[in-house]
DRENFI-870269 format. One line per 8 residues: their letters; for each residue x, y, z of N, C-alpha, C. Coordinates in steps of 0.1 Angstrom, whole numbers, padded with zeros to 4 digits. Each point is the difference from the previous one (the first is absolute). Layout:
A) X,Y,Z,X,Y,Z,X,Y,Z; ...
//
This chain:
XXXXXXXX) 0464,0386,-0099,-0004,0011,0009,-0004,0012,-0009; -0011,0007,0004,-0003,0012,-0008,0011,0010,0001; 0001,0009,-0010,0009,0010,0000,-0003,0010,0011; 0010,0009,0004,-0003,0010,0010,-0011,0009,-0005; -0001,0003,-0013,-0011,0008,-0005,-0013,-0007,0003; -0001,-0013,-0002,-0013,-0007,0002,-0004,0001,0015; 0010,-0002,0009,-0004,0001,0014,-0005,0013,0004; 0005,0011,-0006,-0005,0013,0003,-0014,0002,-0005
XXXXXXXX) -0005,-0007,-0010,-0013,0002,-0005,-0011,-0004,0010; 0004,-0009,0009,-0010,-0004,0010,-0004,0011,0010; 0008,0011,0000,-0002,0011,0009,-0009,0011,-0006; -0003,-0001,-0013,-0008,0011,-0005,-0014,-0006,-0003; -0010,0009,-0001,-0013,-0004,-0002,-0003,-0002,-0015; -0006,-0012,-0003,-0003,-0003,-0014,-0011,0010,-0004; 0001,0004,-0012,-0011,0008,-0007,-0011,-0011,-0004; -0012,0001,0007,-0010,-0011,-0002,-0006,0000,-0014
XXXXXXXX) 0003,0010,-0008,-0005,0000,-0014,0010,-0005,-0010; 0012,-0003,0004,0010,-0004,-0010,0005,-0014,0002; -0007,-0009,-0007,0003,-0015,0001,0014,-0003,-0006; 0003,0008,-0011,0013,-0003,-0007,0012,0003,0009; 0000,0011,0007,0011,0002,0009,0000,-0010,0012; -0011,-0004,0004,0000,-0011,0010,0005,-0013,-0005; -0004,-0003,-0012,0006,-0012,-0007,0015,0000,-0001; 0005,0012,-0004,0015,0001,-0001,0006,-0002,0014
XXXXXXXX) -0006,0006,0011,0005,-0002,0013,0000,-0015,0003; -0010,-0007,-0003,-0001,-0015,0003,0010,-0008,-0007; 0002,0004,-0013,0010,-0008,-0008,0014,0001,0006; 0003,0011,0006,0014,0002,0005,0003,-0009,0012; -0010,-0006,0006,0003,-0010,0010,0002,-0014,-0006; 0011,-0006,0001,0002,-0014,-0006,-0006,-0010,0009; -0014,0000,0000,-0007,-0008,0010,-0002,-0014,-0005; 0011,-0008,-0001,-0001,-0014,-0003,-0008,-0007,0011
XXXXXXXX) -0006,-0011,-0004,-0008,-0008,0010,0008,-0003,0013; -0006,0004,0011,0006,-0002,0013,0009,0012,0004; 0000,0011,-0009,0008,0012,0003,-0008,0012,-0002; -0013,-0001,0006,-0009,0011,-0002,-0001,0010,0011; 0008,-0001,0011,-0002,0008,0012,0001,0015,-0003; 0010,0004,-0008,0002,0014,-0003,-0011,0007,-0008; -0005,-0008,-0010,-0010,0005,-0008,-0013,0001,0008; -0002,-0010,0009,-0012,0000,0009,0001,0012,0009
XXXXXXXX) 0012,0003,0005,0001,0012,0009,-0004,0013,-0008; 0004,0001,-0013,-0003,0011,-0008,-0015,0002,-0002; -0006,-0011,-0004,-0015,0000,-0002,-0007,0004,0012; 0004,-0007,0012,-0007,0003,0012,0001,0015,0004; 0012,0006,-0002,0002,0014,0003,-0009,0009,-0009; -0001,-0003,-0013,-0009,0008,-0009,-0014,-0001,0005; -0005,-0012,0003,-0014,-0001,0004,-0002,0007,0014; 0009,-0001,0009,-0002,0007,0013,0000,0015,-0002
XXXXXXXX) 0008,0005,-0009,0000,0015,-0002,-0012,0004,-0007; -0007,-0009,-0007,-0012,0004,-0007,-0012,0000,0010; 0002,-0005,0012,-0011,0000,0010,-0010,-0011,-0001; 0003,-0011,-0007,-0010,-0011,-0001,0004,-0010,0011; -0009,-0010,0002,0002,-0010,0010,0011,-0010,-0006; 0009,-0004,0008,0011,-0008,-0005,0002,-0013,0009; 0002,-0011,-0007,0003,-0013,0007,0013,-0005,-0005; 0010,-0003,0008,0012,-0007,-0004,0001,-0014,0006
XXXXXXXX) 0001,-0010,-0008,0003,-0013,0005,0012,-0006,-0007; 0011,-0002,0007,0013,-0003,-0005,0003,0010,-0011; 0002,-0003,-0012,0003,0010,-0010,-0011,0002,-0010; -0012,-0004,0005,-0013,0003,-0008,-0006,0012,0006; -0005,0009,-0009,-0006,0012,0004,-0014,0001,-0006; -0009,0003,0009,-0014,0003,-0005,-0004,0014,0006; -0008,0007,-0008,-0004,0013,0004,-0013,0003,-0007; -0009,0009,0006,-0012,0003,-0006,-0009,0010,0008
XXXXXXXX) -0012,0001,-0005,-0009,0009,0006,-0014,-0006,0002; -0008,0005,0009,-0014,-0004,0001,-0001,-0010,0012; -0013,-0004,0002,-0002,-0010,0010,-0013,-0007,-0004; -0004,-0011,0007,-0011,-0008,-0004,0004,-0013,-0006; -0010,-0009,-0002,0003,-0014,-0004,0003,-0002,-0014; -0004,0009,-0009,0002,-0002,-0014,0014,0005,-0004; 0009,-0010,-0002,0014,0003,-0001,0006,-0004,-0014; 0005,0009,-0007,0007,-0002,-0013,0015,0002,0002
XXXXXXXX) 0008,-0010,-0004,0014,0001,0001,0006,0000,-0014; 0010,0009,-0003,0008,0000,-0012,0014,-0005,0004; 0004,-0011,-0006,0012,-0006,0004,0010,-0001,-0011; 0013,0003,0002,0011,-0003,-0009,0012,-0003,0009; 0011,-0004,-0007,0012,-0005,0007,0012,0009,-0001; 0008,0001,0010,0012,0008,0000,0012,-0006,-0005; 0001,-0013,0000,0012,-0007,-0004,0001,-0002,-0015; 0013,-0001,-0005,0003,-0002,-0014,0009,-0012,-0001
XXXXXXXX) 0001,-0005,-0013,0010,-0010,-0003,0014,0007,-0002; 0011,-0008,0001,0013,0006,-0002,0001,0005,-0015; 0009,0010,-0002,0003,0005,-0013,0004,-0011,-0010; -0004,0002,-0012,0005,-0010,-0011,0012,0006,-0007; 0006,-0008,-0009,0011,0005,-0008,-0006,0010,-0011; 0007,0010,-0003,-0003,0008,-0011,-0010,0012,0003; -0001,0004,0012,-0009,0012,0003,0007,0012,-0008; -0008,0008,-0007,0005,0011,-0007,0005,0011,0010
XXXXXXXX) -0005,0000,0012,0004,0010,0010,0002,-0007,0013; 0005,0006,0010,0002,-0006,0013,-0014,-0004,0005; -0002,-0012,0004,-0014,-0005,0002,-0007,0007,0011; 0007,0005,0010,-0007,0007,0012,0002,0015,-0001; 0003,0005,-0011,0000,0014,-0002,-0009,0004,-0012; -0012,0005,0004,-0011,0002,-0011,0005,0010,-0010; -0003,-0003,-0013,0004,0008,-0011,-0012,0002,-0009; -0004,0012,-0003,-0011,0003,-0009,0005,0005,-0013
XXXXXXXX) -0004,-0006,-0011,0003,0004,-0013,-0012,-0001,-0009; -0003,0010,-0008,-0011,0000,-0009,-0013,-0005,0007; -0002,0005,0012,-0013,-0003,0007,0000,-0014,0006; 0011,-0008,0000,0000,-0013,0005,0010,-0001,0012; -0004,-0006,0011,0008,-0001,0012,0005,-0014,0001; 0014,-0001,0001,0007,-0013,0001,0004,-0002,0014; 0000,-0012,0005,0005,-0004,0013,-0006,-0013,0005; 0008,-0007,0008,-0005,-0013,0005,-0012,0003,0009
XXXXXXXX) -0011,-0007,-0002,-0012,0002,0008,-0009,0010,-0006; 0004,0007,-0011,-0009,0011,-0006,-0013,-0006,-0004; 0000,-0012,-0005,-0012,-0007,-0004,-0005,-0009,0011; 0009,-0008,0005,-0004,-0011,0009,0006,0002,0014; -0007,0006,0009,-0014,0006,-0002,0000,0013,0007; 0011,0008,0000,0000,0012,0007,-0008,0011,-0006; -0003,-0001,-0013,-0009,0009,-0007,-0014,-0001,0006; -0004,-0012,0002,-0014,-0002,0007,0000,0005,0014
XXXXXXXX) 0011,-0003,0008,0000,0005,0013,0001,0015,0001; 0007,0007,-0009,0001,0014,0000,-0013,0006,-0004; -0007,-0005,-0010,-0013,0005,-0004,-0011,-0002,0010; 0000,-0012,0007,-0009,-0002,0010,0002,0009,0012; 0012,0002,0004,0003,0009,0011,-0004,0014,-0003; 0003,0005,-0012,-0003,0014,-0004,-0015,0002,-0001; -0007,-0010,-0006,-0014,0000,-0001,-0007,0002,0014; 0004,-0008,0009,-0006,0000,0014,0004,0013,0007
XXXXXXXX) 0013,0004,0000,0004,0012,0008,-0006,0012,-0007; -0002,0000,-0013,-0006,0012,-0006,-0015,0001,0004; -0007,-0011,0000,-0014,0000,0005,-0001,0005,0014; 0009,-0005,0009,0000,0004,0014,0003,0015,0001; 0010,0005,-0008,0003,0014,0001,-0011,0009,-0004; -0009,-0006,-0009,-0012,0008,-0004,-0011,-0001,0010; 0002,-0008,0011,-0011,-0002,0010,-0010,-0010,-0003; 0003,-0008,-0011,-0010,-0011,-0003,0002,-0012,0010
XXXXXXXX) -0012,-0005,0004,0000,-0012,0009,-0010,-0010,-0006; 0002,-0013,0001,-0010,-0009,-0005,-0012,-0001,0009; -0012,0001,-0005,-0011,-0001,0009,-0002,-0014,0006; -0001,-0001,0013,-0003,-0013,0006,0011,-0011,-0003; 0012,0005,-0001,0011,-0010,-0003,0014,0006,0001; 0009,-0008,-0005,0014,0005,0000,0007,-0005,-0012; 0010,0008,-0005,0008,-0004,-0011,0015,0000,0005; 0007,-0011,-0004,0014,-0002,0005,0009,-0002,-0012
XXXXXXXX) 0012,0004,0001,0011,-0005,-0009,0009,-0008,0008; 0003,-0012,-0005,0009,-0009,0007,0012,-0003,-0009; 0012,0004,0004,0012,-0003,-0008,0008,-0010,0007; 0003,-0011,-0006,0004,-0012,0007,0013,-0006,-0005; 0005,-0010,0006,0014,-0005,-0002,-0001,-0015,-0006; 0011,-0005,-0004,0002,-0014,-0003,-0010,-0005,-0011; -0004,0008,-0009,-0009,-0005,-0011,0008,-0007,-0010; 0012,0005,-0004,0007,-0006,-0011,0007,-0013,0002
XXXXXXXX) 0003,-0003,0013,0007,-0013,0003,-0008,-0012,-0003; -0013,0001,0002,-0009,-0012,-0001,0003,-0010,0011; 0007,0004,0011,0003,-0010,0010,-0011,-0001,0011; 0004,-0006,0011,-0010,-0002,0010,-0004,0013,0007; 0009,0010,0001,-0004,0012,0006,-0006,0010,-0010; -0011,0006,0004,-0006,0010,-0009,-0006,0011,0008; 0003,0013,-0004,-0004,0011,0008,-0015,0003,0001; -0007,-0002,-0011,-0014,0002,0001,-0007,-0010,0009
XXXXXXXX) 0004,-0013,-0002,-0005,-0010,0009,0003,0003,0015; 0012,0005,0003,0003,0004,0014,-0008,0012,0005; -0003,0009,-0010,-0006,0013,0004,-0015,-0002,0002; -0007,-0009,-0007,-0014,-0001,0000,-0006,-0002,0014; 0005,-0008,0009,-0006,-0002,0013,0000,0014,0008; 0008,0009,-0004,0000,0013,0007,-0009,0011,-0007; -0006,-0004,-0011,-0009,0009,-0007,-0015,-0002,0004; -0009,0009,-0002,-0014,-0003,0002,-0004,-0010,-0010
XXXXXXXX) -0012,-0006,0003,-0006,-0009,-0009,-0002,0007,-0014; 0004,-0006,-0011,0000,0007,-0013,-0013,-0003,-0007; -0005,0010,-0007,-0012,-0002,-0008,0004,-0001,-0015; 0011,0006,-0004,0004,-0001,-0014,0015,0004,-0001; 0006,-0003,-0011,0014,0003,-0001,0004,0003,-0015; 0011,0008,-0001,0006,0002,-0013,0015,-0004,0001; 0005,-0008,-0008,0014,-0004,0000,0007,0007,-0011; 0010,0008,0003,0007,0008,-0009,0012,-0008,-0007
XXXXXXXX) -0003,-0004,-0012,0010,-0007,-0009,-0002,0006,-0014; 0010,-0001,-0008,-0001,0006,-0013,-0010,-0007,-0009; -0011,0007,-0003,-0010,-0005,-0009,-0004,0010,-0011; 0008,0011,-0001,-0004,0011,-0009,-0013,0006,0004; -0003,-0001,0013,-0012,0006,0007,-0013,-0007,-0005; 0002,-0012,-0006,-0012,-0008,-0003,-0004,-0008,0013; -0013,-0002,0003,-0003,-0007,0012,0001,-0016,-0003; 0009,-0006,0008,0001,-0014,-0001,-0009,-0006,0011
XXXXXXXX) -0009,-0009,-0004,-0010,-0006,0009,0002,-0015,0002; 0010,-0005,-0005,0004,-0015,0002,0014,-0002,-0002; 0006,-0008,0008,0014,-0004,-0002,0003,-0014,0003; 0009,-0006,-0008,0003,-0014,0002,0008,-0003,0013; -0002,-0012,0005,0008,-0004,0011,0011,-0009,-0004; 0008,-0004,0009,0012,-0009,-0003,0000,-0011,0010; 0000,-0012,-0006,0001,-0013,0008,0012,-0007,-0005; 0009,-0003,0008,0013,-0007,-0004,-0001,-0014,0006
XXXXXXXX) 0002,-0010,-0009,0000,-0014,0004,0014,-0006,-0003; 0003,-0010,0007,0012,-0008,-0003,-0005,-0015,-0003; 0004,-0005,-0012,-0002,-0014,-0003,0012,-0008,0003; -0002,-0010,0009,0012,-0009,0004,-0002,-0014,-0006; 0009,-0003,-0010,0000,-0013,-0006,0011,-0009,0007; -0004,-0011,0005,0009,-0009,0007,0005,-0012,-0008; 0013,-0003,0002,0005,-0012,-0007,0008,-0008,0010; 0010,-0007,-0006,0009,-0008,0009,0014,0002,-0005
XXXXXXXX) 0010,0003,0008,0013,0003,-0004,0008,-0013,-0003; 0009,0001,-0010,0009,-0011,-0003,0011,0006,-0008; 0011,-0008,-0001,0011,0004,-0008,-0004,0001,-0015; 0004,0010,-0007,-0004,0002,-0014,0005,-0012,-0009; 0011,-0007,0005,0004,-0011,-0008,-0009,-0012,0002; -0008,0000,0010,-0010,-0011,0003,-0014,0007,0001; -0003,0008,-0010,-0013,0008,0001,-0012,-0009,0001; 0001,-0013,-0004,-0012,-0008,0000,-0004,-0004,0015
XXXXXXXX) 0010,0003,0009,-0003,-0003,0014,-0007,0012,0007; -0001,0011,-0007,-0007,0012,0006,-0012,0004,-0007; -0006,0011,0004,-0012,0005,-0007,0002,0015,-0001; 0001,0005,-0013,0004,0014,-0002,-0012,0009,0002; 0002,0010,0009,-0011,0009,0004,-0002,0011,-0011; 0010,0002,-0009,-0002,0011,-0010,-0011,-0004,-0010; 0000,-0012,-0006,-0011,-0004,-0009,-0013,0001,0007; 0000,-0004,0013,-0013,0001,0008,-0005,0014,0001
XXXXXXXX) 0010,0009,0002,-0004,0015,0000,-0005,0004,-0013; 0006,-0004,-0011,-0004,0004,-0013,-0015,-0005,-0003; -0002,-0012,0004,-0014,-0006,-0001,-0010,0009,0008; 0004,0004,0012,-0009,0008,0008,-0003,0014,-0007; 0011,0005,-0006,-0002,0013,-0007,-0009,-0002,-0012; 0001,-0010,-0007,-0009,-0003,-0012,-0014,-0001,0005; -0002,-0007,0012,-0014,-0001,0006,-0005,0014,0003; 0009,0008,0006,-0004,0014,0003,-0004,0008,-0012
XXXXXXXX) 0007,-0002,-0011,-0004,0008,-0012,-0013,-0004,-0005; -0005,-0012,0003,-0014,-0003,-0004,-0011,0004,0010; 0004,0007,0010,-0009,0005,0011,-0010,0009,-0007; -0013,-0001,0005,-0010,0008,-0006,-0006,0009,0012; 0002,0013,-0001,-0006,0010,0009,-0008,0009,-0009; -0012,-0003,-0002,-0008,0006,-0011,-0009,0012,0005; -0002,0001,0013,-0008,0011,0005,0008,0013,-0001; -0007,0010,-0007,0007,0013,-0003,-0006,0011,0009
XXXXXXXX) 0009,0009,0004,-0004,0013,0006,-0003,0010,-0011; -0010,0008,0001,-0003,0009,-0011,0010,0011,-0003; 0009,0002,0010,0011,0010,-0002,0013,-0006,-0001; 0002,-0012,0004,0013,-0006,0001,0002,-0013,-0008; -0011,-0005,-0006,0001,-0012,-0008,0002,-0012,0009; 0006,-0010,-0005,0002,-0013,0007,0014,0000,0008; 0001,-0007,0010,0013,-0001,0007,0011,-0006,-0010; 0012,0003,0003,0011,-0006,-0007,0009,-0008,0009
XXXXXXXX) 0005,-0011,-0005,0009,-0009,0008,0012,-0003,-0008; 0012,0004,0005,0012,0000,-0008,0011,-0006,0009; 0007,-0010,-0006,0012,-0005,0007,0012,0009,-0003; 0006,0005,0011,0010,0010,-0002,0014,-0004,0004; 0002,-0010,0008,0013,-0006,0003,-0001,-0015,0002; 0012,-0006,-0003,0001,-0015,0003,0013,-0003,0005; 0001,-0008,0010,0013,-0003,0007,0000,-0015,0004; 0010,-0007,-0006,0001,-0014,0003,0014,-0005,-0002
XXXXXXXX) 0005,-0009,0008,0013,-0006,-0001,0010,0007,0008; 0010,-0008,0005,0011,0006,0007,0014,-0002,-0006; 0001,-0011,-0008,0013,-0003,-0006,-0002,-0007,-0014; 0010,0001,-0008,-0002,-0005,-0014,0000,-0015,0000; 0004,-0007,0011,0001,-0014,-0001,-0010,-0007,0010; -0010,0008,0004,-0010,-0006,0009,-0014,0002,-0006; -0008,-0011,0000,-0014,0001,-0004,-0007,0009,0010; -0006,0011,-0004,-0007,0009,0010,-0012,-0007,0006
XXXXXXXX) -0001,0002,0014,-0011,-0006,0007,-0011,0011,0003; 0003,0012,-0004,-0010,0011,0003,0001,0011,-0010; -0011,0004,-0005,-0001,0012,-0009,-0011,0008,0004; 0002,0014,0000,-0010,0009,0005,-0002,0011,-0011; -0013,0003,-0003,-0004,0010,-0009,-0007,0011,0007; 0002,0012,-0004,-0008,0011,0006,-0011,0004,-0010; -0012,0002,0005,-0011,0003,-0008,-0006,0013,0004; -0001,0010,-0009,-0005,0013,0002,-0014,0000,-0005
XXXXXXXX) -0010,0002,0009,-0014,0001,-0003,-0005,0014,0002; -0004,0006,-0011,-0006,0014,0001,-0015,-0002,0000; -0006,0003,0012,-0013,-0004,0003,-0010,0011,-0001; -0013,-0004,-0001,-0010,0010,-0001,-0011,-0003,0010; -0009,0009,0002,-0011,-0002,0010,-0009,-0012,-0005; 0001,-0005,-0012,-0009,-0011,-0004,0003,-0013,0007; 0012,-0001,0006,0004,-0012,0007,0007,0004,0013; -0003,-0007,0011,0008,0002,0012,0013,-0007,-0002
XXXXXXXX) 0010,0004,0008,0013,-0007,0000,-0001,-0014,0004; -0009,-0003,0009,-0002,-0014,0005,-0005,-0009,-0012; -0009,0006,-0008,-0005,-0007,-0011,0011,-0004,-0010; 0008,0010,-0003,0011,-0003,-0010,0010,-0010,0005; 0003,0001,0013,0009,-0010,0006,-0006,-0014,-0001; -0012,-0002,0003,-0007,-0013,-0001,0000,-0005,-0014; -0003,0009,-0010,0000,-0004,-0014,0013,-0004,-0005; 0011,0007,0004,0013,-0004,-0004,0004,-0014,0007
XXXXXXXX) -0003,-0002,0012,0003,-0013,0007,-0007,-0011,-0007; -0012,0002,-0005,-0008,-0011,-0007,0006,-0003,-0013; 0007,0010,-0006,0004,-0001,-0014,0014,-0006,-0002; 0009,0002,0010,0014,-0004,-0002,0004,-0011,0009; 0010,-0008,-0005,0005,-0011,0008,0013,0005,0007; -0001,0009,0009,0011,0005,0008,-0006,0006,0013; 0009,0002,0009,-0004,0007,0013,-0001,0015,-0003; -0011,0006,0004,-0003,0014,-0002,0002,0007,0013
XXXXXXXX) 0010,0009,0001,0002,0009,0012,-0005,0014,-0003; -0008,0005,0009,-0004,0014,-0001,0011,0009,0006; 0008,0007,-0009,0011,0008,0004,-0004,0013,0005; -0010,0007,-0007,-0005,0013,0004,-0014,0001,-0005; -0009,0004,0008,-0014,0002,-0004,-0007,0013,0006; 0009,0009,0005,-0006,0011,0007,-0004,0012,-0009; 0005,0000,-0013,-0004,0011,-0009,-0012,-0004,-0008; -0011,0002,0007,-0013,-0004,-0006,-0005,0010,-0011
XXXXXXXX) -0008,-0005,-0009,-0006,0009,-0010,-0010,0009,0007; -0002,0012,-0007,-0009,0010,0006,-0009,0005,-0011; -0012,0004,0004,-0010,0006,-0009,-0010,0008,0008; -0005,0011,-0007,-0010,0009,0006,-0011,0001,-0010; -0013,-0002,0004,-0011,0002,-0010,-0001,0013,-0006; -0004,0000,-0013,-0002,0013,-0007,-0009,0010,0007; -0010,-0005,0007,-0009,0009,0007,0004,0004,0014; 0012,-0004,0004,0005,0004,0013,0001,0015,0001
XXXXXXXX) -0002,0006,0011,0001,0015,0002,0013,0005,-0004; 0011,-0007,0003,0014,0005,-0003,0002,0000,-0015; -0005,-0010,-0007,0001,-0001,-0014,-0007,0011,-0007; -0012,0003,0005,-0008,0011,-0006,0007,0014,0003; 0006,0001,0011,0007,0012,0003,0012,0002,-0009; 0008,-0011,-0003,0011,0000,-0009,-0004,0003,-0014; -0012,-0005,-0004,-0005,0003,-0014,-0004,0014,-0001; -0006,0006,0011,-0004,0014,0000,0012,0009,-0001
XXXXXXXX) 0012,-0004,0006,0012,0008,-0001,0007,-0002,-0013; -0002,-0011,-0007,0006,-0002,-0013,-0010,-0007,-0009; -0010,0008,-0005,-0012,-0005,-0007,0004,-0007,-0013; 0011,0004,-0006,0003,-0006,-0013,0010,-0012,0001; 0003,-0004,0012,0010,-0011,0002,-0008,-0013,0003; 0002,-0009,-0009,-0006,-0013,0002,0006,-0009,0011; -0008,-0005,0009,0005,-0009,0011,0006,-0012,-0007; 0011,-0006,0006,0006,-0011,-0005,0006,-0010,0011
XXXXXXXX) 0005,-0011,-0005,0006,-0009,0010,0015,-0001,-0003; 0008,-0002,0011,0014,0001,-0001,0006,-0014,0003; 0010,-0004,-0008,0007,-0013,0002,0010,0000,0011; 0003,0012,0006,0011,0001,0010,-0006,0002,0014; 0007,-0004,0010,-0005,0001,0013,0005,0013,0007; -0006,0003,0011,0003,0012,0008,-0004,-0002,0014; 0001,0011,0008,-0004,0000,0014,-0016,-0002,0001; -0007,0000,-0011,-0014,-0002,0000,-0003,-0014,0007
XXXXXXXX) 0009,-0009,-0001,-0002,-0013,0007,-0003,0001,0014; 0006,0011,0007,-0003,0002,0014,-0012,0009,0003; -0007,0003,-0011,-0013,0007,0001,-0011,-0008,-0007; 0002,-0014,-0002,-0009,-0008,-0008,-0014,0000,0006; -0001,0003,0012,-0013,0000,0007,-0007,0013,-0001; 0006,0010,-0007,-0005,0014,0000,-0003,0003,-0015; -0011,0007,-0003,-0002,0005,-0014,0011,0009,-0004; 0008,-0003,-0011,0012,0007,-0003,0001,0002,-0015
XXXXXXXX) 0007,0011,-0004,0004,0001,-0013,0015,0003,0000; 0007,-0005,-0010,0015,0003,-0002,0001,0011,-0010; 0006,0011,0003,-0001,0012,-0009,0011,0010,0003; 0009,0003,-0010,0010,0009,0003,0006,0005,-0013; 0008,0011,0001,0007,0005,-0013,0011,-0008,-0004; 0004,0001,-0013,0011,-0007,-0005,-0003,-0013,-0008; 0010,-0004,-0007,-0001,-0012,-0009,0007,-0011,0007; -0007,-0011,0002,0005,-0011,0008,0012,-0006,-0007
XXXXXXXX) 0001,0000,-0013,0012,-0006,-0007,0013,0007,0004; -0001,0012,0006,0013,0007,0003,0004,-0004,0014; -0008,-0007,0008,0004,-0004,0013,0013,-0008,0000; 0009,0003,0010,0012,-0009,0002,0010,0001,-0012; -0002,0009,-0009,0009,0001,-0011,0010,0012,0002; 0011,-0001,-0008,0010,0011,0001,-0007,0013,-0005; -0009,-0001,-0009,-0007,0012,-0006,-0012,0004,0007; -0001,-0004,0013,-0012,0004,0008,-0002,0015,-0001
XXXXXXXX) -0012,0004,-0003,-0003,0014,-0002,-0015,0003,0000; -0004,0012,0001,-0015,0003,0000,-0001,0014,-0005; -0011,0002,-0008,-0004,0014,-0004,-0004,0008,0011; 0006,0012,0001,-0003,0009,0011,-0015,0003,0000; -0006,0002,-0012,-0014,0003,-0001,-0009,-0010,0006; 0004,-0013,-0001,-0008,-0011,0005,0000,0000,0015; 0011,0004,0006,0001,0002,0015,-0010,0010,0005; 0000,0011,-0007,-0010,0011,0004,-0014,-0004,-0003
XXXXXXXX) -0002,-0007,-0011,-0014,-0005,-0003,-0004,-0010,0011; 0009,-0008,0005,-0004,-0010,0010,-0005,0007,0013; 0006,0011,0003,-0006,0008,0012,-0014,0003,-0002; -0004,0005,-0012,-0014,0004,-0002,-0009,-0013,0000; 0005,-0011,-0006,-0007,-0012,0000,-0003,-0005,0014; 0010,-0001,0008,-0002,-0005,0014,-0009,0009,0008; 0001,0013,-0002,-0009,0009,0007,-0014,-0002,-0005; -0002,-0001,-0013,-0014,-0003,-0005,-0005,-0013,0005
XXXXXXXX) 0008,-0010,0001,-0004,-0013,0004,-0004,0001,0015; 0008,0006,0008,-0003,0001,0015,-0014,0008,0001; -0001,0011,-0006,-0012,0007,0002,-0013,-0007,-0006; 0002,-0007,-0011,-0011,-0007,-0006,-0004,-0012,0010; 0010,-0006,0005,-0003,-0012,0009,-0008,0005,0012; 0002,0012,0005,-0007,0005,0012,-0011,0009,-0004; -0004,0001,-0012,-0010,0010,-0004,-0014,-0006,0004; -0009,0009,0002,-0014,-0004,0004,-0006,-0009,-0010
XXXXX) -0007,-0010,0005,-0007,-0010,-0009,0008,-0013,-0002; 0013,0000,0004,0008,-0012,-0001,0000,-0008,0012; -0005,0005,0012,0001,-0008,0012,-0007,-0013,-0001; 0006,-0010,0005,-0006,-0013,0000,-0001,-0007,-0013; 0006,0006,-0011,-0001,-0006,-0013,0010,-0012,-0001
//
């Protein structure tokens, strides 16, 4: 539960020019996945006090300005992973030292949410409105769990049709224009049980699984994505046998496939099935790879906002998978390597810079001459 001090913060109006104070407020909420109600109340209250349009669906909050069919959404997530061992400070009490802000969620991804919110509310406070369109910030739930429930997926049907999106994740404010997907397979090798003292009467499933793994290692997936390279296929777990004196009749291996837009998930599944002498189960295929063309309007707006930052491809997944049908860039302050660590922290200067970058991106996206691009 948030401290009494945190609860009181929801009653005062956020200064729309100070993303760092907002980030500190957000860190104080221990918003583990599935426990985002209080932080959502806080965000909703700030947006309503700022006088912008607000939509609340469950604990997902969207707010923005403008009208028209050209809709840009800036999305980040409110939930965080549980604290790790060895935090130098209380994980949900923000501490700033030497220009660095420590706290769970400071990087992943409350800094993005705070900067997006401040950027939009500051523009609204100045009277800016997007010509012939609308710009929204959507702060959502259930991103970190990777489970069947996801806040952005639940919120999307309640939003206008989207023209473009920015996903706030730590990229050091570099525009990410491609990210790998995740396909999880299970290889099932079948044998025949027997007493280990009469092993010749059975068929051991473990050697059969090893043979399937060796066949998998010879798999050729040569098509490369220009930003992500070739897909990777890695056996990550193996489970076989029930007792020391029984020939195992079943052995199952988990296969982690990091996919790229060069192959569909269906193509990879079929390729694996043709290559291995084992039953192939599709355990999860919903995290599809994503990519946005370099000449897309949202990419050009991101490059205009950060002209010296080279676009790149990311090996990690994000809520972009629920925007795979929308031209999207993944872009936010912070170093991804600090996510989920006890030393999670972010430079205060980068949070403030992110506000300027998001404002420049929004205005560039809606600037004259970009319509229909």
